[in-house]
C-alpha positions, 0 to 999 in steps of 0.5 A: 633672328628666325622669321616665325611666319616662315617654315622651311622644307628641306628636300632630302629623300633622294638616293644620289646615285651619282655619288656611288655610295650606299648612304643617302647623298645628304649624309655625305660630309664636308669638313666632317659635317653632313650636307644636311647639317649645313642646310638645316643650320642655314634654314634654322637661322631664318625660319621659325620651323624646319621640316625635312623630307626623307625617303631613301635611307631614312633609318640611316638619316635618323641614326646620323641625325637624331636631333633632327628626327622630329622634323622628318617627313617620310616620302615613302615613294620618291615621285619627284620634288613636287610630290615631296612638297605635297607630302610635307604640305599638311604640316606646312599648312598646320604651322600657320606660316605665311611663307614656305622656303623650299631648299634642296638638301644637297646645297651645303653652301647655301647661306642665311643671306641667300634665304633672306633675299628670297624672303625679302622678295616675298615680303615685297609681294611675290607669290613665288620667288626663286634664285637662278644662276648663270652657268657657262655649262648648264648641264643637268640643271633646269633651264629658266625661260624668259619672255622677250620682256625679260619676265619669267615664263617658267622652268623646264628640266634639262631632260625636257628642254627643247631649244626649238620650243623653249628658245635658246639656252641662255645658261640661266638655271634654277638653283632649287631655292624657292620661297612660296606664299602658302595660301597662293600656291596650295591649289597649284601644288596639288594640280601638278602632273607627271607628263614629262620624261621622268614621269615625276611631279616637278616643283619647278612646274609651279613657276609656269602654273603660277604665271598662267594663273596671274600670280606674281613670280620673281626670279633673282638672277645671280651671276656668281651663284654656282656655289648654290647648285646641288652636289651630284658627284664626288668631284663636286663634293670635293670642290665644295669642301675645298671652297668651305675649307679655304674660306674658314682658314682665310677668316681665321688668318684674318682674325689673328690665328697663327697658321703655318702651311694653311693650305693643309689646315682643315677646320670644321664649321663648328670648331672655334679657334681663337686669335693667337692659337697656333696651327701647323698644317697638315692638321684637322680640327673638326666637330665642336673643338675649341682651341684657345689663344696660346694653344698649339697644334702640331702637324699631322694631328686630328682633333675632334670635339676636343678642347685645348686651354691656353698654353696647351699643346698637341704635338705631331702625329696625335689623334684626339677625340672628345678630349680636354687639355687644361692650361699647360698640358701636352699630348704627343707626339703620337698620342691617342686620346679617346672620349673622356680623356682629360689632362689637367694643368701641366699634365703630360702624355707622350709617345704611343700613350692611349687614354680613354675616359681617364683623368691625368691630374695636375703635373702627372706624367705618362711619357710613353707606351701606356694604356690608361682606360677608366682611370683616375690619376692624381697630381704629380703621379708618374706612370712608367712605360708599358703600364696598362690599366686592365679595365675590362673583365669581359663583361664590365668596365672597372676603374683604376685609382692612382693617388697623388705622387704615386710612382708606377714602374715600367711594364706594370698591369693594374687589374681593375678595380684597384687603388694605388695610394698616395705616394705609393710605389709599384715595382716594375713588371708587377701585376697588381690585383690588390690595393696598394696603401698610401706610401707602400711599395707594391710588388707582384712578380715571381722571384728571379732564378738564375740557372748556371750553364743552362743558356743555349750556346750558339 
């Protein structure tokens, strides 16, 4: 349960130049979800309120995460992490929270348990609590300084660290995860200065100022906290993504999912795969997809925000997004189901069939080479190869309705809006522009003419 007396501030205003991308770093994705999505989920699990400091690419941030936009606080000039917290502080104060978690937006592997550890330390009386990690190569991370008694003295950013002045490099670094007492640190926060090589206001300087002021500062040292460090390069992003992927697949296997070639299976954090579902790698199950017990996904498939009921099957090389397959339905191989596609019980979609915003009724079939857009197709209808529902007139989309038990011959164009009645038959090669009544035969094609002797001889 979230702590209502706690507010979290996520720092997400930076450019992330080492990612070599035009979009904000926190919008880079792991398993189909942005870094920011992971961090916000962890923060919301423990904090009663969440604020997100944005700056570079703020419009992209709002477009990508409209659900988080109310939490955004704009840092118009990026003058450092300390300045980012200052920008958010008015809303922190107004929240009435006693504790403020500060989380870097580029730490997608942070967990609610990590944040709970900080809150527990704060509850025991710490004015500032922060997580540290021991790294074999500290690189560009801020160094944690300790006295001979082991007590924390401060944090020095890597570019300002001087072994002659600050002591030997122990490899203990700041992870960027803080819990601050709102009342205790407010004056310190607004006394930060930019007397450093970067000319920025560092939130890490709060630690040294708090020690000098006699506040209680506690550092939680983790020897295995490398996963909590920020992601700063494509290589680090790839490593973090693989860490997440392997962990999710291991959990699914332990729960009773049947997974073939698990090293090639990707399942996103919001996807649900029930025990007894069967996946064959390589495949990707992303977004809010749900794969029920007994459902099967073949190799080389991608499912996004797709629901498979028990007994449904997606065969090889298929791509589904925003689709639903009811019990016993089958799609593929080489099927393309776009948002709004629904296969009802025991319906079939085969090779090179594309569906968009269409319903295929119980037991209906579209076996190959077909486009079904904005269509309602009744039970047990059969759609022949090469059929197209012509749903767009250049300005508006229109609906095609095909009744139960209807038979649509191959290479047919159904020009919407149009209705083919129950049990009706449409002759192959027809262009249907008018409704076909129930039980009728609709044919719309020119009469064949054979002209003797007119064939070109070779």
